[in-house]
Residue, then its C-alpha position, 0 to 999 in steps of 0.5 A: m921275089e920280083i917287085e911289080e913296077d909302078y904304073k907310070l905315064e910312059n907305060i900308057d899307049l899313045e892312043d889312050i893318051e890321045h883319048t884323054i886329051a880329046k876329053i880335055i879339049t871338050s871340057l875346056k871347049i878350045t880348038l887346037p892346031s892339027d899339029a899341036f902335039l907333034e913335038v910333045k914328049t912330056f906331061g909338061d909339054i901337054c900342059e904348055v900346049f893347052q896354056k898357049n891355046i887358051k884364048y878365054q879371059h882369065e878370072e881368079s875364081c874356083t871352078t869346083q866351087q862354082a860347080f857345087y853352087k850349080i849342083r846345089n841349085a839344081i838339087a834344091i829346085s828339082q828335089k825341092i830341098d832347102r839349099k841350107n841342107i845341101s853341102p859338099g859333104t852331103r851324100l848323093d845316096e841321101i839326095f837320091p834314095r834307091i826308090g825312084r832314083r833314076k827318075k829323080i836323077k833325070k829331073f836333076q840332070k835336066e835342071l843342071a843342064i850339064p851332061v854328067n852321069f854318076l850311075t853305074m852297075k854293081t861290080w858283080l854284074v860288070l865282072s859277069i859281063i866281062a867273064g861272059f865276053l871272054i868265055s865267048l871269045v875263047a869259044f871261037f876256037f871250038n864253035w863259032k856259032f856258039a861263040l857268036t851267040g855268046v858275044l851278042s848276048c853279052l852285048i845285049f845284056n850290057w846295053i840293058a844293064t847300062k840302061l837300068q844301072q842304079e848304083i851311084e859311083l860317087i859318095s858326095i856332092g863335093n865329089l860330083a862337083k870335082k867330076i863336073a869341073r874335070e869333065n865339063y870345065l867351062q860349063a861349070r863356070r859361072n861366066q863361061d867366057t872366062i877361065n882360071k889359068r891357074e887351074i888348067t894344069k890341075v884339070i889336065q892332071c885330074n883327067f889323066i888320074a881318072d882315066h889311067d889310075l895314075k898318082p899325082t906324083d906321076l904327073y910331074q913336069d918332065a914325066l915322059l910319054s910313051k914312045c910307041 
């Protein structure tokens, strides 16, 4: 019986890696030279590029903790909940019950002032849209009008479902704090003119793990990138 090879960093297309790197640049709010990644060959090289180009003052403080404080404050004000009742382990579905969820979350997002979305569609709905899209593509071999109608219908249905999505994809406030620290690192910090350089490698790792379903052990210093 053939054993399936583990999904490694070197199996990821360079275009997908570039997409993740772009997200990290946005999260850290830094500018890199156009040729910054020209000689990059390993995960360690990627981290080194970011470390060399960070110009912010170093401050030894936990960004995830600061993200939690901002979330707690935004929830307390927008949902009128006592801060004492909000902890990293507090479930998001308790703070934002299904009835009126989207309205409550919009108030929270406005108060937080950090762009973050933690709503998603039901799994069966996502799978239905994907199945419909694939069937429509296959239909091009038989009837292009029917296929085109199917593709457009799937796109419209996906747009509507995205606008009306109500499922919370994260369990706790602690999970949300980690997401914000990963995707909006600088905005999550109390002093946005500082950065904790000890956290940068972790931020890069977390983005690669979230985007490509990798394990932390796959992102070691000498882990090779794809050659194509």
